[in-house]
Each structure stands twice: as structure tokens, then as C-alpha cells.
C-alpha positions in Angstrom: 24.2 -16.2 -21.4 21.4 -18.8 -21.3 18.2 -18.4 -23.2 14.9 -17.9 -21.4 13.9 -21.4 -22.4 17.1 -23.0 -21.0 16.5 -21.1 -17.7 12.8 -22.3 -17.7 14.0 -25.9 -18.2 16.4 -25.6 -15.3 13.5 -24.4 -13.1 11.3 -27.3 -14.2 14.1 -29.7 -13.4 14.8 -28.2 -10.0 11.1 -28.5 -9.1 10.8 -32.0 -10.4 13.2 -33.2 -7.7 10.3 -32.7 -5.2 7.0 -34.7 -5.2 5.6 -33.0 -2.2 4.2 -29.5 -2.6 5.3 -28.5 0.9 8.9 -29.0 -0.3 8.1 -26.9 -3.4 6.7 -24.1 -1.3 9.8 -24.3 0.9 12.0 -24.0 -2.2 9.9 -20.9 -3.2 10.4 -19.4 0.3 14.2 -20.1 0.1 14.3 -18.4 -3.4 12.5 -15.4 -1.9 15.0 -15.2 1.0 17.9 -15.3 -1.5 16.5 -12.4 -3.4 18.7 -9.4 -2.7 16.8 -6.7 -0.9 15.2 -4.0 -3.0 16.5 -0.5 -2.3 13.9 1.4 -0.3 13.8 4.1 -2.9 12.2 1.7 -5.3 9.4 0.7 -2.9 7.0 3.3 -4.4 3.4 3.2 -5.5 4.5 3.3 -9.1 6.5 0.0 -8.6 3.6 -1.8 -6.8 2.0 -4.4 -9.0 -1.8 -4.0 -9.4 -3.8 -7.2 -8.9 -1.6 -8.7 -6.2 -3.1 -9.5 -2.8 0.2 -9.0 -1.2 2.4 -6.0 -1.8 4.9 -6.7 -4.6 7.3 -4.1 -5.9 9.0 -4.6 -9.3 11.8 -2.4 -10.5 13.0 -2.6 -14.1 16.3 -1.1 -15.4 17.5 -1.0 -19.0 21.2 -2.0 -19.0 23.2 -2.5 -22.2 20.1 -3.3 -24.2 18.8 -5.8 -21.6 16.1 -5.5 -18.9 17.3 -6.1 -15.4 14.6 -6.7 -12.8 14.7 -6.4 -9.0 11.7 -7.0 -6.7 10.5 -7.5 -3.2 7.3 -8.6 -1.5 5.9 -8.6 2.0 4.7 -12.2 1.6 7.2 -15.1 1.6 5.7 -17.3 -1.1 5.0 -14.4 -3.4 8.5 -13.2 -2.9 9.6 -16.6 -4.1 7.4 -16.5 -7.1 8.7 -13.1 -8.2 12.3 -14.4 -7.5 11.6 -17.3 -9.9 10.3 -15.0 -12.6 13.3 -12.8 -12.3 15.6 -15.8 -12.4 14.1 -16.7 -15.8 13.5 -13.3 -17.3 16.1 -10.8 -16.0 19.1 -10.0 -18.2 17.3 -10.5 -21.6 16.4 -8.1 -24.3 12.9 -6.7 -24.5 12.2 -8.7 -27.6 13.3 -12.0 -26.0 11.0 -11.3 -23.1 8.1 -10.4 -25.3 8.6 -13.5 -27.4 8.9 -15.8 -24.4 6.3 -18.3 -23.6 6.6 -18.8 -19.9 5.6 -22.5 -19.9 7.5 -23.3 -16.7 4.7 -21.8 -14.6 2.3 -24.6 -15.7 5.0 -27.3 -16.0 5.9 -27.1 -12.4 2.2 -27.0 -11.4 2.5 -23.6 -9.9 -0.7 -22.2 -11.2 -2.7 -25.3 -9.9 -1.2 -25.0 -6.4 -1.9 -21.3 -5.8 -5.1 -19.8 -4.4 -7.1 -17.9 -7.0 -5.9 -14.6 -5.6 -2.2 -15.7 -5.7 -2.8 -17.0 -9.2 -4.1 -13.6 -10.3 -1.1 -12.0 -8.6 1.2 -14.3 -10.6 -0.5 -13.3 -13.9 -0.3 -9.6 -12.8 3.5 -10.0 -12.3 4.0 -11.6 -15.7 1.8 -8.9 -17.3 3.9 -6.1 -15.6 7.2 -7.7 -16.8 5.8 -7.9 -20.4 4.6 -4.3 -20.1 8.1 -3.1 -19.3 9.5 -5.2 -22.2 6.9 -3.7 -24.6 7.7 -0.2 -23.5 11.4 -0.6 -23.8 11.0 -2.4 -27.1 9.0 0.5 -28.5 11.6 3.0 -27.3 14.4 1.0 -29.0 12.5 0.8 -32.3 11.2 4.4 -32.2 
């Protein structure tokens, strides 16, 4: 299993292949399209992320000590962004996720190329992922 940082470095490398932001957006859209569909039963108010302009659902399951995330969005780019986050974070322990510094977001220039509302949405997604990690970490250590 690769570490979160190894996965982040892979993402940075993939994005560095493109100079043009239109190509990077296309890559995000492709990532979003590859995301396996979220079961309709998880498309609930409870799973909607606050602070996102588009609708983003994030489902978290605790499997063998690791957090497994699935998600969906009604906006193509946003779906790509959450797919990217899942690619890096999913399948790690709550502690690994809490300790992770998600530097890839700035390294690939994502934050600079998003509108302020999308950028806030991205922060909301990261916050929600960390909140799940915190909750499961506290449960494990209780």
C-alpha cells in the first residue's frame, strides 16, 4: 500500500505532464467520469458537503481499520476534484489521514485555478474528510 505522500507525488507528476490548464481541467473531468457511481442510498442530506456550490456527496466507511471514501457530484470539475482527493486519501487509517499535509493541492496549482466558490468547496471537502478521520480516530482510541 502506498503512503499518502507517495500518492500525492504521483498526482503532482501526472499533472506536471500538462502545461495548459484546459488539459488539466480535462484530466479532472476524466477522473470524475472514472469515479464509480455512488449508490443512491448514500445521496442523502447527511452526506452532502456544506460549503460547496455544487452538490457533493461523500460517503465514508470504516473497513479493517481504514477509511474508504466514495463520492459523487453533479458538477464535472468538482467530481474530478473529489475523485482526486479520494485517490490520495481513501484506504488509509484515520491517523494517517489526520497527519497528512495535502500539499498536492497547491503543488498542482489547483487552488490558484479555481473560482473562489470552488476553492471554498475544495476546502470544505478536505475539512469533511478530516472530520471523518477525527471521528473514527476518537472511536478507535476511546
